N, C-alpha and C positions, 0 to 999 in steps of 0.2 A: 765524157765531156763535163765539164763543170762550169755552170753558168754564174756570172757576177750577179748576185740578185740585187745588191746595193744599186749598182748601175742601172738596172732595169726597173727599179721602183722609185728612183730619184725624182720622177717627174709628178708622183702622187702626193698630194698635199694633204689628204686626209689619212692621218697616221693610223686610224683605227682599221683601213683597208689594206695598209701595207703587209701586214701578217698574213691577210687572206692571199694577197697576190703572191705572196713568198710560197704559199703552198702550191699554187698553179704553176710556178716556176718549177717546183719539185716534180710535179707531174710532166712538165715537158722534159726534164731531164731524162725521166724514166722511160717516155716516148722514144727519145733521141737514142739512149744508150741500149734499151733492150729491145727496141723494135716491136713494140706492143701497143695496144690500145688501152686507153684509160678515160675517165670522165671525172669533171668536178662534182660537188654537190649542186643543190640548186642556187641561183645567183639572180638577183633582181637586175633590171636593166642598167641601173648603174655601175654594179658590180661586173657585169659582162662588158660595160664599155671599157673600164680599167682593165679587164683581162684580155681583151681584143688588142689594146695599146701595147701589150706584151707578145701575145701570141703572134702578132703580124710580123715580128721581127725575125722570125724563124722560118728559114725556107725548108727546113728538114721535116716540118710538120704541116699537117692540116687540122682544121677542125670544123664542127658543124654544132649548132644549138639546137636543143629540143626540148619542149615543154609539154609535148602531149596533144597540144593542138596549135594552129599557126599563130595565134594572137594571144598566146601564154605569157603571163607577166613574167613568172618565174621559170627559168629555164637551166638546164645543165648544158655544159660545154664537152662534147665528146672529143678527145684529142688523139690524133693518130698518125703514123708516118704517113709522108706526103705521097708515097706510091701506093697506098692502100685504096681500095675502090670502096667509097662511102656507102654504095649499095649493099655491101656485105656486111655492114657493121650490125650489131644487135642491139635492139632497144635495151637501154639501161633503166627503164621506168616501168613502174606498175600502176594499175588503175583499179581503184575500189569503189564501190557504189554502196552508200548508206540508205535504207529505207526503214519505215516504221512511222512511229508518231513524232513528225519533225516540225510540227506547225511551232512557230515562234523562234525556232533556232536560228542563229546566225553564224557567220563566218568564224568570230571570235569563240563561239561555242564549239565548234568542230575543231579549230586549231587547239584551243585548250586541252580537249580531251585526249588529243593525240600527243601533245606535249606532256600530259600528265602521265603517260606511260614511260617517260624518260628519254623520249626521242628529240634529238635535236631539229631545231626549227629548219637548218640547212638541208635536212633530208625529206621536207615536205614541199611539194610545188604548190600549183594553184587549188583553190577549193572552190567547186563549183556548184553554187547553191541553187538548186531548182524548186519548183512547187512541191513535188512530191518524192524527191529523192535528192542526194547531195553526190557528186563525184568529186574523189580527191586523188591527184596524182602524186606519187611517192617514189622515191628510190626503189630500185627492185630488192636490194639488199635486207631492206626492212619490211617486206612485204608479207611474208610469213608471220613475222612477230605480230605486225598490225592486225591482222585477219583473225590471229588466235586470242589476242588480248583486248581488242577495242571492242567492248560490249556496252558501253552507255555514253551518251551524249548530254553533259551535264546529269540530271537525274532520270533521263530517259533511256529505256531499254531499247536497241535499236538491232537491226538486220545488217550485216555486212557480207558482201562478195566480191570476189575478182571479176572485173570486165575486161575487154579488149579496148584497144585505143581507138578502134572504130566506133565504139558506142560512146565515146565523149562528145558532148554538146555544150556549145558555149551558151552560157545563161544570158538574159537579157540584163543590161546592166541599168538599174533604176536611178534617176537623179531628180532633183529639184532644181529649176533654173530661176534665178533671180536676177534683177538688173540694178545696178548699183552705179553711182558716180564716183571717180577715183581721182585724186588730185595729182597723182603720178603712178607710174609702173613700179614703185618701191614695193618690195615684198611685205613690209610691215603695214603699208597702207592698205594693200590686197587683203591682208589676214584680218585687219581691223574691220573692213568692210564686209568680207565674206561671212565672217563668224559673229558679227555685232558685239565687239568687243573694243576696248579703248586700245589707242596706239601705244599706251604704256604697257598694256597686256600683251599686245602682239609682239612689242621689242622683247619683253621678258621670255616670252616663247621661244622666239628665235635665239637670243643670246644664252638660252638655257640648253639649247641643241635638240629642242623638240619639233623642228621643222625640216622638211625636206622638199626640195623642188626637183622634178623628175627624178626621185629617188636619191638623189644627191644632198647630203646633210649640209645645210647652208646656216652659217651665224651671222652674217652680215646683214642687217637690215635693210640696207641701200641696195640690195641686189635688185635688178631691174628685171620685171617678167615679161616674157612675151606670150603672145596668143597661142592657144595649145598647151602651155605648160602645165603640168600637175603638181599641185601642192598638197603636201600633207602634213598636218599638224596634230600631234600627239594629244588624244583626248578630245579632238573635235572633228576628226575624219579628214577626207580627201575631198578636193575641189579643183576645178579645172578653170582657168581664164579662157572661156569658151570663144568669145568673140568680142569685137569691139563696134559699136555704132556710130562713133565719131565724137564730137564734143558737144557740151551742153552750151547754153547761153553764157554761162559763167566761165566757159573755157575748161571745164572738167571732163574727163575720160568717162563716156558712157559705156560700161561693160556689161555683157552677159556672163553671169558666172554660174556653173553647173556643180552643186553640191552633191557629190555621189552618196547614195543612201545605203 
């Protein structure tokens, strides 16, 4: 069976993601033609949304998402023939725990150390930073390499071992909550208020491709946000339009914003 990739990706406006979706179509072809199980690399929620818009068009296959724990942000999609029992599918992920002198280390430090081994970002899932240890979820195929070669995080010598999926615990997400008044729900208005920068600066960040809303790259400053939206700004971090209390006396929106630390 040969699949028309152009037709299946014609609805995707983000040109950078079309190549990624074509790779997923390749995997669909393999499953249908060879009757085997395969899996993607790690995908963020937006990438999985696009992938499912394609996967759901095929009755010959089924799929499931897994990231090591229920609320994982980054997950792989396991694709298999529709007649397979998903309970018999093997886990395609590995779980490693890092201990040692970790004080002051953050998500970026751990990610940088693994990328420094020559590993692609798509092979790495969530990085769960706890007080005395950090758990990292990775593709099983790179597990042995990481266990043998990851010796330092930054300039810190660390210990690393493989753990089971059952050992994974979600960390408590730290955030700072602030209250701001917004003239509208426009993205540029929100960014300016959340990060205390000018409207001109927020416009530049958006138009430069540095902003994502719910993991989707957005280049239109006029995009209207909704309560619950996650906004990511390169160089500034993540924030959530957590709730709206109503309108001020001057008619502005009174918003509670959570800045993720």
